[in-house]
Residue frames as a rotation matrix with the C-alpha (Angstrom) as fourth column:
UNK 1
-0.397 -0.706 -0.586 20.72
-0.762 -0.102 0.640 -21.29
-0.512 0.701 -0.497 13.07
UNK 2
0.530 0.642 -0.554 19.33
-0.845 0.452 -0.285 -23.38
0.068 0.619 0.782 10.15
UNK 3
0.686 -0.191 0.702 20.05
-0.168 0.897 0.408 -27.11
-0.708 -0.398 0.584 10.35
UNK 4
0.841 -0.373 0.393 21.75
0.527 0.397 -0.751 -27.24
0.124 0.839 0.530 6.93
UNK 5
0.560 -0.661 0.500 24.12
-0.435 -0.748 -0.501 -24.45
0.705 0.063 -0.706 8.04
UNK 6
0.487 -0.347 0.802 25.04
-0.796 0.201 0.570 -26.34
-0.359 -0.916 -0.178 11.23
UNK 7
0.767 -0.153 0.623 25.68
0.244 0.968 -0.063 -29.56
-0.593 0.200 0.780 9.28
UNK 8
0.813 -0.454 0.365 27.68
0.312 -0.189 -0.931 -27.72
0.491 0.871 -0.012 6.60
UNK 9
0.487 -0.644 0.590 29.86
-0.744 -0.660 -0.106 -26.05
0.458 -0.388 -0.800 9.24
UNK 10
0.517 -0.257 0.817 30.45
-0.583 0.593 0.555 -29.27
-0.627 -0.763 0.157 11.19
UNK 11
0.643 -0.226 0.732 31.31
0.509 0.840 -0.188 -31.26
-0.572 0.493 0.655 8.07
UNK 12
-0.113 -0.673 -0.731 33.13
-0.176 -0.710 0.681 -28.29
-0.978 0.205 -0.039 6.53
UNK 13
0.225 0.303 0.926 31.38
0.794 0.494 -0.354 -28.90
-0.565 0.815 -0.129 3.23
UNK 14
-0.819 -0.552 -0.153 32.68
0.343 -0.687 0.640 -26.77
-0.459 0.472 0.753 0.33
UNK 15
0.190 0.867 -0.461 30.28
-0.068 -0.457 -0.887 -24.34
-0.979 0.200 -0.028 -1.33
UNK 16
0.156 -0.106 0.982 29.86
0.874 0.478 -0.087 -25.21
-0.460 0.872 0.168 -5.05
UNK 17
-0.862 -0.501 -0.079 31.07
0.375 -0.735 0.565 -22.75
-0.341 0.457 0.821 -7.66
UNK 18
-0.687 0.625 0.372 28.38
0.069 -0.454 0.889 -20.22
0.724 0.636 0.268 -8.58
UNK 19
0.449 0.814 -0.369 26.83
0.499 0.114 0.859 -20.41
0.742 -0.569 -0.355 -5.12
UNK 20
-0.683 -0.622 0.382 27.25
-0.065 -0.470 -0.881 -18.52
0.727 -0.626 0.281 -1.84
UNK 21
-0.372 0.517 -0.771 25.78
0.892 0.429 -0.143 -18.53
0.257 -0.741 -0.621 1.63
UNK 22
0.251 0.550 0.797 23.26
0.159 -0.835 0.526 -15.88
0.955 -0.005 -0.297 2.71
UNK 23
-0.763 -0.642 0.070 24.48
0.087 -0.209 -0.974 -14.08
0.640 -0.737 0.215 5.84
UNK 24
-0.470 0.665 0.580 20.93
-0.867 -0.469 -0.165 -13.74
0.162 -0.580 0.798 7.18
UNK 25
0.617 0.785 0.058 19.08
-0.785 0.609 0.110 -17.03
0.051 -0.113 0.992 6.55
UNK 26
-0.056 -0.770 0.636 22.27
-0.690 0.490 0.533 -19.13
-0.722 -0.409 -0.558 6.27
UNK 27
0.644 0.371 0.669 21.10
0.159 0.790 -0.592 -21.02
-0.748 0.488 0.450 3.18
UNK 28
-0.573 -0.819 0.024 23.42
0.091 -0.035 0.995 -21.77
-0.815 0.572 0.095 0.28
UNK 29
0.561 0.826 0.052 21.92
0.254 -0.112 -0.961 -20.25
-0.788 0.552 -0.273 -2.87
UNK 30
0.205 -0.419 0.885 22.81
0.978 0.057 -0.199 -19.52
0.033 0.906 0.422 -6.48
UNK 31
-0.723 -0.568 -0.393 24.57
0.573 -0.811 0.118 -16.22
-0.386 -0.140 0.912 -7.11
UNK 32
-0.699 0.527 0.483 21.53
0.235 -0.468 0.852 -15.16
0.675 0.709 0.204 -9.16
UNK 33
0.311 0.825 -0.472 19.55
0.759 0.083 0.645 -15.15
0.572 -0.559 -0.600 -5.89
UNK 34
0.060 -0.378 -0.924 21.70
0.788 -0.550 0.277 -12.23
-0.613 -0.744 0.265 -4.66
UNK 35
0.971 0.235 -0.040 21.62
0.176 -0.820 -0.545 -8.63
-0.161 0.522 -0.837 -5.86
UNK 36
0.340 -0.884 0.322 24.80
0.716 0.021 -0.698 -7.37
0.610 0.468 0.640 -7.57
UNK 37
0.983 -0.170 -0.075 27.23
-0.071 -0.716 0.694 -5.45
-0.172 -0.677 -0.716 -5.38
UNK 38
0.672 -0.733 -0.110 30.69
-0.155 0.006 -0.988 -4.67
0.725 0.680 -0.110 -6.81
UNK 39
-0.155 -0.782 0.604 32.41
-0.822 -0.238 -0.518 -4.53
0.549 -0.576 -0.605 -3.41
UNK 40
0.480 0.430 0.765 30.82
-0.808 0.555 0.195 -7.74
-0.341 -0.712 0.614 -2.13
UNK 41
-0.464 -0.618 0.634 32.14
-0.361 0.786 0.502 -11.28
-0.809 0.003 -0.588 -2.27
UNK 42
-0.538 0.169 0.826 31.69
0.707 0.624 0.333 -12.67
-0.459 0.763 -0.455 -5.79
UNK 43
-0.976 0.126 0.176 30.26
-0.003 -0.820 0.572 -9.23
0.217 0.558 0.801 -6.69
UNK 44
-0.123 0.978 -0.168 27.05
0.334 0.200 0.921 -9.89
0.934 0.058 -0.351 -4.78
UNK 45
0.118 0.286 0.951 25.27
-0.753 -0.599 0.273 -8.63
0.647 -0.748 0.144 -1.68
UNK 46
-0.831 -0.481 0.280 25.89
-0.537 0.560 -0.630 -10.54
0.146 -0.674 -0.724 1.59
UNK 47
-0.481 0.747 0.459 22.17
-0.156 0.442 -0.883 -11.38
-0.863 -0.497 -0.096 2.03
UNK 48
-0.742 0.251 0.621 19.91
0.649 0.499 0.574 -13.02
-0.166 0.830 -0.533 -0.56
UNK 49
-0.797 0.456 0.397 17.14
-0.068 -0.719 0.691 -11.15
0.601 0.524 0.604 -2.38
UNK 50
0.146 0.904 -0.402 14.40
0.439 0.305 0.845 -12.68
0.887 -0.299 -0.353 -0.20
UNK 51
0.069 -0.188 -0.980 16.09
0.996 -0.048 0.080 -11.62
-0.062 -0.981 0.184 3.06
UNK 52
-0.908 -0.418 -0.011 16.91
0.413 -0.901 0.130 -8.16
-0.065 0.113 0.991 1.69
UNK 53
-0.485 0.812 0.324 13.28
0.007 -0.366 0.930 -7.68
0.874 0.454 0.172 0.67
UNK 54
0.318 0.603 -0.731 12.04
0.724 0.344 0.598 -8.83
0.612 -0.720 -0.327 4.08
UNK 55
-0.330 -0.544 -0.772 14.40
0.906 -0.411 -0.098 -6.44
-0.264 -0.732 0.628 5.88
UNK 56
-0.946 -0.008 0.324 13.32
0.153 -0.893 0.424 -3.51
0.286 0.451 0.845 3.69
UNK 57
-0.083 0.996 0.036 9.66
0.193 -0.020 0.981 -4.19
0.978 0.088 -0.191 4.42
UNK 58
0.277 0.130 -0.952 10.32
0.936 0.189 0.298 -4.36
0.219 -0.973 -0.069 8.17
UNK 59
-0.665 -0.620 -0.417 12.32
0.688 -0.726 -0.019 -1.11
-0.291 -0.299 0.909 8.14
UNK 60
-0.783 0.432 0.447 9.64
0.056 -0.667 0.743 0.62
0.619 0.607 0.498 6.04
UNK 61
0.247 0.907 -0.341 6.88
0.485 0.189 0.854 -0.46
0.839 -0.376 -0.393 8.46
UNK 62
0.024 -0.323 -0.946 8.95
0.991 -0.119 0.066 0.78
-0.134 -0.939 0.317 11.41
UNK 63
-0.924 -0.379 0.047 9.48
0.381 -0.901 0.209 4.16
-0.037 0.211 0.977 9.70
UNK 64
-0.409 0.855 0.319 5.78
0.092 -0.309 0.947 4.49
0.908 0.417 0.047 8.88
UNK 65
0.378 0.558 -0.739 4.79
0.768 0.258 0.587 3.66
0.518 -0.789 -0.331 12.49
UNK 66
-0.422 -0.626 -0.656 7.29
0.866 -0.492 -0.087 6.23
-0.268 -0.605 0.750 13.78
UNK 67
-0.943 0.088 0.320 5.75
0.086 -0.865 0.494 8.92
0.320 0.494 0.809 11.56
UNK 68
-0.050 0.997 -0.060 2.16
0.262 0.071 0.962 7.98
0.964 0.032 -0.265 12.47
UNK 69
0.258 0.095 -0.961 2.97
0.953 0.136 0.270 8.13
0.156 -0.986 -0.056 16.18
UNK 70
-0.753 -0.595 -0.281 4.68
0.626 -0.779 -0.028 11.50
-0.202 -0.197 0.959 15.74
UNK 71
-0.721 0.560 0.408 1.55
-0.071 -0.645 0.761 12.93
0.690 0.519 0.505 14.11
UNK 72
0.258 0.848 0.464 -0.88
-0.784 -0.096 0.613 11.37
0.564 -0.522 0.640 16.59
UNK 73
-0.704 -0.662 0.259 0.44
-0.674 0.506 -0.539 9.37
0.226 -0.553 -0.802 19.54
UNK 74
-0.174 0.733 0.658 -3.00
-0.643 0.422 -0.640 7.79
-0.746 -0.534 0.397 20.05
UNK 75
-0.967 -0.249 -0.045 -2.92
-0.180 0.551 0.815 6.26
-0.178 0.797 -0.578 16.53
UNK 76
-0.238 0.947 0.216 -6.59
0.673 0.321 -0.666 6.94
-0.700 -0.013 -0.714 15.80
UNK 77
-0.322 0.254 0.912 -8.55
0.829 -0.390 0.401 8.62
0.458 0.885 -0.085 13.01
UNK 78
-0.978 -0.150 -0.142 -9.03
0.200 -0.859 -0.471 12.30
-0.051 -0.489 0.871 13.83
UNK 79
-0.560 0.828 0.005 -12.68
-0.687 -0.468 0.556 12.18
0.463 0.308 0.831 12.67
UNK 80
0.399 0.834 -0.381 -14.28
-0.528 0.549 0.648 8.81
0.749 -0.058 0.660 13.48
UNK 81
0.190 -0.451 0.872 -11.68
-0.964 0.082 0.252 7.60
-0.186 -0.889 -0.419 16.06
UNK 82
0.959 0.064 -0.275 -11.05
-0.155 0.933 -0.325 4.35
0.236 0.354 0.905 14.13
UNK 83
0.433 -0.836 0.337 -7.91
-0.771 -0.150 0.618 2.74
-0.466 -0.528 -0.710 15.60
UNK 84
0.786 -0.193 0.587 -7.18
0.398 0.885 -0.241 0.10
-0.473 0.423 0.773 12.94
UNK 85
0.086 -0.862 -0.499 -3.54
-0.129 -0.506 0.853 0.99
-0.988 -0.009 -0.155 12.13
UNK 86
-0.488 -0.278 0.827 -3.80
0.674 0.483 0.559 -0.63
-0.555 0.830 -0.048 8.69
UNK 87
0.291 0.756 0.587 -6.43
0.954 -0.276 -0.118 1.95
0.073 0.594 -0.801 7.65
UNK 88
0.568 -0.046 -0.822 -4.73
0.366 -0.880 0.303 5.09
-0.737 -0.473 -0.483 8.92
UNK 89
0.248 -0.444 0.861 -3.47
0.920 -0.171 -0.353 7.54
0.304 0.880 0.366 6.31
UNK 90
-0.482 -0.486 -0.729 -1.57
0.651 -0.756 0.073 10.82
-0.586 -0.439 0.681 6.54
UNK 91
0.422 0.710 0.564 -3.83
0.901 -0.399 -0.172 13.70
0.103 0.581 -0.808 5.52
UNK 92
-0.791 -0.583 0.187 -2.59
0.580 -0.811 -0.076 17.15
0.196 0.049 0.979 4.57
UNK 93
-0.275 0.749 -0.603 -5.00
0.713 -0.262 -0.650 19.39
-0.645 -0.609 -0.462 6.50
UNK 94
0.066 0.254 -0.965 -4.76
-0.257 -0.930 -0.262 22.28
-0.964 0.266 0.004 4.04
UNK 95
0.937 0.345 0.058 -4.60
-0.059 0.319 -0.946 20.14
-0.345 0.883 0.320 0.89
UNK 96
0.520 -0.731 -0.442 -1.76
-0.826 -0.298 -0.478 19.82
0.217 0.614 -0.759 -1.64
UNK 97
0.334 -0.367 0.868 -1.00
-0.463 0.738 0.490 16.29
-0.821 -0.566 0.077 -0.48
UNK 98
0.875 0.037 0.483 -0.84
0.362 0.613 -0.702 15.03
-0.322 0.789 0.523 -4.07
UNK 99
0.777 -0.606 0.170 1.89
-0.279 -0.575 -0.769 17.53
0.564 0.550 -0.616 -4.93
UNK 100
0.254 -0.713 0.653 3.96
-0.964 -0.131 0.232 16.71
-0.080 -0.688 -0.721 -1.87
UNK 101
0.525 -0.013 0.851 3.69
-0.200 0.970 0.138 12.95
-0.827 -0.242 0.507 -2.38
UNK 102
0.976 -0.212 -0.050 5.29
-0.021 0.135 -0.991 13.36
0.216 0.968 0.127 -5.80
UNK 103
0.276 -0.919 0.282 8.54
-0.909 -0.345 -0.235 13.89
0.313 -0.191 -0.930 -3.90
UNK 104
-0.215 -0.295 -0.931 8.26
-0.045 0.955 -0.292 10.32
0.976 -0.021 -0.218 -2.61
UNK 105
0.770 0.616 -0.168 7.09
0.097 0.146 0.984 8.93
0.631 -0.774 0.053 0.72
UNK 106
0.198 -0.756 -0.624 10.60
0.960 0.277 -0.030 8.74
0.196 -0.594 0.780 2.18
UNK 107
-0.731 -0.458 0.506 11.13
0.408 -0.887 -0.214 12.50
0.547 0.051 0.835 1.67
UNK 108
0.098 0.863 0.496 7.65
-0.245 -0.462 0.852 13.19
0.964 -0.205 0.166 3.02
UNK 109
0.742 0.169 -0.649 8.30
0.489 0.526 0.696 11.10
0.459 -0.833 0.308 6.13
UNK 110
-0.246 -0.920 -0.306 11.68
0.949 -0.164 -0.271 12.77
0.199 -0.357 0.913 6.73
UNK 111
-0.566 0.102 0.818 10.08
0.060 -0.985 0.164 16.20
0.822 0.142 0.551 6.36
UNK 112
0.524 0.847 0.089 7.40
-0.098 -0.044 0.994 15.34
0.846 -0.530 0.059 8.93
UNK 113
0.594 -0.344 -0.727 9.96
0.771 0.501 0.393 14.00
0.229 -0.794 0.562 11.43
UNK 114
-0.514 -0.850 0.115 12.03
0.801 -0.524 -0.291 17.19
0.307 -0.057 0.950 11.05
UNK 115
-0.106 0.567 0.817 9.09
-0.051 -0.824 0.565 19.43
0.993 0.018 0.116 11.95
UNK 116
-0.907 -0.085 0.413 8.36
-0.400 -0.130 -0.907 20.48
0.131 -0.988 0.084 15.52
UNK 117
-0.767 0.639 -0.054 5.41
0.623 0.723 -0.298 18.75
-0.151 -0.263 -0.953 17.18
UNK 118
-0.178 0.710 -0.681 3.37
0.133 -0.669 -0.731 21.99
-0.975 -0.220 0.024 17.04
UNK 119
-0.416 -0.047 -0.908 4.00
-0.797 -0.462 0.388 22.46
-0.438 0.886 0.155 13.30
UNK 120
-0.996 0.034 -0.086 3.14
-0.009 0.891 0.455 18.84
0.092 0.454 -0.886 12.55
UNK 121
-0.481 0.869 -0.114 -0.34
0.708 0.309 -0.635 19.11
-0.517 -0.386 -0.764 14.10
UNK 122
-0.076 0.427 -0.901 -0.97
-0.282 -0.876 -0.391 22.29
-0.957 0.224 0.186 12.07
UNK 123
-0.376 -0.204 -0.904 -0.14
-0.906 -0.123 0.404 20.60
-0.193 0.971 -0.139 8.74
UNK 124
-0.609 0.034 -0.792 -0.97
-0.359 0.879 0.314 16.90
0.707 0.476 -0.523 9.14
UNK 125
-0.104 0.571 0.814 -3.51
-0.936 0.220 -0.274 14.62
-0.335 -0.791 0.512 10.76
UNK 126
-0.978 -0.161 0.130 -4.35
-0.124 0.959 0.256 10.91
-0.166 0.234 -0.958 10.72
UNK 127
-0.023 0.989 -0.148 -7.56
-0.945 -0.070 -0.319 9.83
-0.326 0.132 0.936 8.98
UNK 128
-0.200 0.056 0.978 -8.86
0.131 0.991 -0.030 6.37
-0.971 0.122 -0.206 8.16
UNK 129
-0.901 -0.218 0.376 -9.27
0.371 0.062 0.926 5.63
-0.225 0.974 0.025 4.46
UNK 130
-0.064 0.968 0.244 -13.03
0.987 0.025 0.160 6.28
0.149 0.251 -0.957 4.59
UNK 131
0.563 0.292 -0.773 -12.74
0.553 -0.829 0.089 9.67
-0.615 -0.477 -0.628 6.29
UNK 132
-0.440 -0.795 -0.417 -9.87
0.082 -0.498 0.863 10.72
-0.894 0.345 0.284 4.04
UNK 133
-0.779 0.208 0.591 -11.88
0.626 0.211 0.751 9.79
0.032 0.955 -0.295 0.94
UNK 134
0.298 0.948 -0.116 -14.97
0.954 -0.298 0.018 11.65
-0.017 -0.116 -0.993 2.25
UNK 135
0.241 -0.283 -0.928 -12.88
0.341 -0.871 0.354 14.76
-0.909 -0.402 -0.113 2.94
UNK 136
-0.612 -0.663 -0.432 -11.51
-0.188 -0.409 0.893 14.83
-0.769 0.627 0.126 -0.59
UNK 137
-0.683 0.416 0.600 -14.52
0.722 0.506 0.471 13.60
-0.107 0.755 -0.646 -2.58
UNK 138
-0.833 0.441 -0.335 -17.26
-0.445 -0.893 -0.070 15.69
-0.330 0.090 0.940 -4.17
UNK 139
-0.269 0.830 0.488 -20.95
0.340 0.556 -0.759 14.81
-0.901 -0.039 -0.432 -4.55
UNK 140
0.313 0.429 -0.847 -21.11
-0.520 -0.669 -0.531 16.99
-0.794 0.607 0.013 -7.66
UNK 141
-0.687 -0.594 -0.419 -19.25
-0.686 0.340 0.643 14.41
-0.239 0.730 -0.641 -9.78
UNK 142
0.202 0.967 0.157 -22.49
-0.846 0.253 -0.469 12.95
-0.493 -0.038 0.869 -11.14
UNK 143
0.394 -0.051 -0.918 -20.95
-0.713 0.613 -0.340 10.46
0.580 0.788 0.205 -13.61
UNK 144
-0.749 -0.661 -0.038 -19.08
-0.444 0.544 -0.711 8.81
0.491 -0.516 -0.702 -10.73
UNK 145
-0.537 0.645 0.544 -22.36
-0.585 0.181 -0.791 8.39
-0.608 -0.743 0.280 -8.86
UNK 146
0.436 0.690 -0.577 -23.98
-0.894 0.260 -0.365 7.04
-0.102 0.675 0.730 -12.05
UNK 147
-0.103 -0.574 -0.812 -21.24
-0.575 0.701 -0.422 4.41
0.811 0.424 -0.403 -12.41
UNK 148
-0.924 -0.216 0.316 -21.52
-0.379 0.405 -0.832 3.40
0.052 -0.889 -0.456 -8.74
UNK 149
-0.153 0.962 0.225 -25.31
-0.742 0.038 -0.669 3.19
-0.652 -0.269 0.709 -9.00
UNK 150
0.375 0.251 -0.892 -25.04
-0.872 0.421 -0.249 1.12
0.313 0.872 0.377 -12.21
UNK 151
-0.483 -0.670 -0.564 -22.63
-0.413 0.743 -0.527 -1.41
0.772 -0.021 -0.635 -10.71
UNK 152
-0.978 0.123 0.171 -24.69
-0.123 0.326 -0.937 -1.72
-0.171 -0.937 -0.304 -7.52
UNK 153
-0.633 0.769 0.088 -27.98
0.558 0.374 0.741 -1.96
0.537 0.518 -0.666 -9.48
UNK 154
0.015 0.681 0.732 -29.46
-0.025 -0.731 0.681 1.11
1.000 -0.028 0.006 -7.82
UNK 155
0.957 0.269 -0.114 -28.50
0.089 0.102 0.991 0.11
0.278 -0.958 0.074 -4.27
UNK 156
0.266 -0.946 0.187 -25.06
-0.260 -0.257 -0.931 1.66
0.928 0.199 -0.314 -3.67
UNK 157
0.836 -0.111 0.537 -23.18
-0.526 0.115 0.843 -0.10
-0.155 -0.987 0.038 -0.87
UNK 158
-0.197 -0.980 -0.015 -19.83
-0.977 0.195 0.082 -1.71
-0.077 0.031 -0.997 -0.16
UNK 159
0.275 0.263 -0.925 -19.69
-0.534 0.842 0.081 -5.29
0.800 0.472 0.372 -1.44
UNK 160
-0.472 -0.596 -0.650 -17.78
0.203 0.644 -0.738 -6.33
0.858 -0.480 -0.183 1.70
UNK 161
-0.917 0.033 -0.399 -19.07
0.395 -0.085 -0.915 -4.40
-0.064 -0.996 0.065 4.74
UNK 162
-0.176 0.933 0.314 -22.27
0.931 0.054 0.362 -3.03
0.321 0.355 -0.878 3.13
UNK 163
-0.365 0.044 -0.930 -21.73
0.463 -0.858 -0.223 0.57
-0.808 -0.512 0.293 4.21
UNK 164
0.205 0.588 0.783 -23.87
0.977 -0.074 -0.201 2.90
-0.060 0.806 -0.589 2.07
UNK 165
0.433 -0.137 -0.891 -22.14
0.176 -0.957 0.233 6.25
-0.884 -0.257 -0.390 2.62
UNK 166
0.909 0.029 0.416 -21.68
0.416 0.013 -0.909 7.48
-0.032 0.999 0.000 -0.96
UNK 167
0.768 -0.636 0.072 -18.70
-0.619 -0.767 -0.167 9.63
0.162 0.084 -0.983 -0.06
UNK 168
0.075 -0.769 0.634 -16.71
-0.707 0.408 0.578 6.56
-0.704 -0.492 -0.513 1.01
UNK 169
0.627 0.265 0.733 -17.61
0.164 0.874 -0.457 4.28
-0.762 0.406 0.504 -1.93
UNK 170
-0.169 -0.756 -0.632 -15.02
-0.761 -0.308 0.571 3.50
-0.626 0.577 -0.524 -4.60
UNK 171
0.861 0.357 -0.362 -14.95
-0.509 0.605 -0.613 1.44
0.001 0.712 0.702 -7.80
UNK 172
0.078 -0.838 0.540 -12.54
-0.612 0.387 0.690 -1.46
-0.787 -0.384 -0.483 -7.35
UNK 173
0.142 -0.160 -0.977 -10.91
-0.882 0.428 -0.198 -3.50
0.449 0.890 -0.080 -10.13
UNK 174
0.877 0.338 0.342 -11.56
-0.470 0.752 0.462 -7.04
-0.101 -0.566 0.818 -8.94
UNK 175
0.822 -0.565 0.070 -8.43
0.564 0.789 -0.244 -8.47
0.082 0.240 0.967 -10.59
UNK 176
0.242 -0.758 -0.605 -6.15
0.577 -0.389 0.718 -5.55
-0.780 -0.523 0.343 -9.67
UNK 177
-0.616 -0.665 0.423 -4.13
0.755 -0.345 0.557 -3.06
-0.224 0.663 0.714 -11.74
UNK 178
0.486 0.873 0.044 -6.82
0.863 -0.471 -0.184 -0.39
-0.140 0.128 -0.982 -11.38
UNK 179
0.343 -0.423 -0.839 -4.18
0.120 -0.866 0.486 2.33
-0.932 -0.267 -0.245 -11.03
UNK 180
-0.722 -0.623 0.302 -2.91
0.339 0.063 0.939 1.46
-0.604 0.780 0.165 -14.52
UNK 181
-0.262 0.710 0.654 -6.34
0.943 0.044 0.330 1.91
0.205 0.703 -0.681 -16.10
UNK 182
0.661 0.458 -0.595 -6.99
0.619 -0.781 0.087 5.11
-0.425 -0.426 -0.799 -14.15
UNK 183
-0.102 -0.801 -0.590 -3.67
0.054 -0.597 0.800 6.51
-0.993 0.049 0.104 -15.40
UNK 184
-0.815 -0.245 0.526 -4.39
0.479 0.228 0.848 5.45
-0.327 0.943 -0.068 -18.99
UNK 185
-0.260 0.828 0.498 -8.02
0.843 -0.057 0.534 6.56
0.470 0.558 -0.683 -19.28
UNK 186
-0.878 0.095 0.470 -8.58
-0.292 -0.883 -0.367 9.02
0.380 -0.460 0.803 -16.48
UNK 187
-0.821 0.554 0.134 -11.55
0.107 0.381 -0.918 8.74
-0.560 -0.740 -0.372 -14.14
UNK 188
-0.127 0.838 -0.531 -14.15
-0.701 -0.455 -0.549 10.29
-0.702 0.302 0.645 -16.49
UNK 189
-0.136 0.020 -0.990 -13.40
-0.921 0.365 0.134 7.94
0.364 0.931 -0.032 -19.40
UNK 190
-0.959 -0.204 -0.197 -13.26
-0.113 0.912 -0.395 4.97
0.260 -0.357 -0.897 -17.05
UNK 191
-0.577 0.813 0.075 -16.71
-0.119 0.007 -0.993 5.78
-0.808 -0.582 0.093 -15.67
UNK 192
0.069 0.573 -0.817 -18.01
-0.937 -0.244 -0.250 6.14
-0.343 0.782 0.520 -19.25
UNK 193
-0.575 -0.365 -0.732 -16.53
-0.632 0.767 0.114 2.75
0.520 0.528 -0.672 -20.12
UNK 194
-0.964 0.235 0.121 -18.28
0.066 0.658 -0.750 1.11
-0.256 -0.716 -0.650 -17.16
UNK 195
-0.240 0.943 -0.233 -21.64
-0.365 -0.310 -0.878 2.66
-0.900 -0.125 0.418 -18.11
UNK 196
0.034 0.210 -0.977 -21.26
-0.999 -0.019 -0.039 1.38
-0.026 0.977 0.210 -21.69
UNK 197
-0.863 -0.444 -0.241 -20.64
-0.446 0.894 -0.047 -2.23
0.236 0.067 -0.969 -20.61
UNK 198
0.148 0.836 -0.528 -23.22
-0.148 0.546 0.824 -4.99
0.978 -0.044 0.205 -20.20
UNK 199
0.464 0.083 0.882 -23.93
-0.841 -0.272 0.468 -5.26
0.279 -0.959 -0.057 -16.48
UNK 200
0.990 -0.081 0.117 -22.89
0.040 0.948 0.316 -8.94
-0.136 -0.309 0.941 -16.36
UNK 201
0.433 -0.880 0.195 -19.52
0.635 0.144 -0.759 -8.12
0.640 0.452 0.621 -17.95
UNK 202
0.154 -0.336 0.929 -19.04
-0.413 -0.876 -0.248 -5.11
0.898 -0.345 -0.274 -15.70
UNK 203
0.776 0.221 0.591 -19.58
-0.631 0.225 0.743 -7.29
0.031 -0.949 0.314 -12.61
UNK 204
0.853 -0.518 -0.064 -16.75
0.508 0.852 -0.125 -9.56
0.119 0.074 0.990 -13.74
UNK 205
0.003 -0.898 0.439 -14.28
0.621 -0.342 -0.705 -6.65
0.784 0.275 0.557 -13.73
UNK 206
-0.613 -0.194 0.766 -15.56
-0.248 -0.873 -0.420 -4.19
0.750 -0.447 0.487 -11.13
UNK 207
0.047 0.662 -0.748 -17.12
0.848 0.370 0.381 -4.08
0.528 -0.652 -0.544 -7.69
UNK 208
0.346 0.143 0.927 -18.06
-0.234 -0.944 0.233 -1.39
0.909 -0.297 -0.293 -5.18
UNK 209
0.065 -0.376 -0.924 -15.95
0.899 0.424 -0.109 -1.17
0.433 -0.824 0.365 -2.02
UNK 210
0.992 0.119 -0.043 -15.74
0.125 -0.861 0.492 1.49
0.021 -0.494 -0.869 0.66
UNK 211
0.506 -0.853 0.131 -12.34
-0.577 -0.447 -0.683 3.17
0.642 0.270 -0.718 0.97
UNK 212
0.132 -0.444 0.886 -11.48
-0.928 0.259 0.268 1.16
-0.349 -0.858 -0.378 4.10
UNK 213
0.609 0.163 0.776 -12.23
-0.043 0.984 -0.174 -2.23
-0.792 0.073 0.607 2.51
UNK 214
0.956 -0.287 0.061 -10.45
0.061 -0.009 -0.998 -1.22
0.287 0.958 0.009 -0.70
UNK 215
0.334 -0.869 0.365 -7.37
-0.853 -0.444 -0.276 -0.17
0.402 -0.219 -0.889 1.28
UNK 216
0.197 -0.200 0.960 -7.35
-0.682 0.675 0.281 -3.45
-0.704 -0.710 -0.004 3.25
UNK 217
0.912 0.169 0.374 -7.59
0.137 0.734 -0.665 -5.40
-0.387 0.658 0.646 -0.01
UNK 218
0.721 -0.692 0.005 -4.47
-0.333 -0.354 -0.874 -3.62
0.607 0.629 -0.486 -1.31
UNK 219
0.107 -0.688 0.718 -2.57
-0.994 -0.046 0.103 -4.41
-0.038 -0.724 -0.689 1.89
UNK 220
0.440 0.143 0.886 -3.50
-0.321 0.947 0.006 -8.10
-0.839 -0.287 0.463 1.71
UNK 221
0.992 -0.074 0.107 -2.48
0.125 0.336 -0.934 -8.31
0.033 0.939 0.342 -1.97
UNK 222
0.437 -0.885 0.159 0.93
-0.697 -0.445 -0.562 -6.76
0.568 0.134 -0.812 -1.18
UNK 223
0.078 -0.388 0.918 1.48
-0.901 0.366 0.231 -9.22
-0.426 -0.846 -0.321 1.69
UNK 224
0.617 0.276 0.737 0.68
-0.063 0.951 -0.303 -12.21
-0.785 0.140 0.604 -0.56
UNK 225
0.871 -0.331 -0.363 3.16
-0.426 -0.141 -0.893 -11.22
0.245 0.933 -0.265 -3.27
């Protein structure tokens, strides 16, 4: 129990108006630090926003691990046998993963858990980010290869681990928000934009990462938020 909570209880200190105590961390905080909840005390949730967010992240990680284990109890990539849990992704063996993910990950996870173990192995498998990207990429997309070659000055490789497998290489936005630009321009126009930039300017915005390193970067950024 937090020290300030123990002291407050022993001294029976009153909670100032506009404040309430979080039921999880025990700290007295402003009502604005709690999500609204009409049936709660003062019209707020029992736990503060920080504690609620932490609990949601823990529950989400537990659900994801449950689904990964249900698909493959060994928790390894089905192709390269990589066992780094952070890199493992759910692959739709017969494709159409993009369409199914539009339903939301929670619905996808519930659907997987409701399938029999035999049906799950027929539809889904675990792949690391590199193997998943290789499975779904195409060497025929020449402008993508041109953009990768341009950014790497003719020596395509991951900036971090230096892998040179073209099928695993991706263009990373150094400062983030790459998904926004991809959605706004589309991949073709983005590659054209990169090829039209001065190389020095392009290096300030973009770098080449393999799918595994790019995925790890995203995880680290989420954890630091």
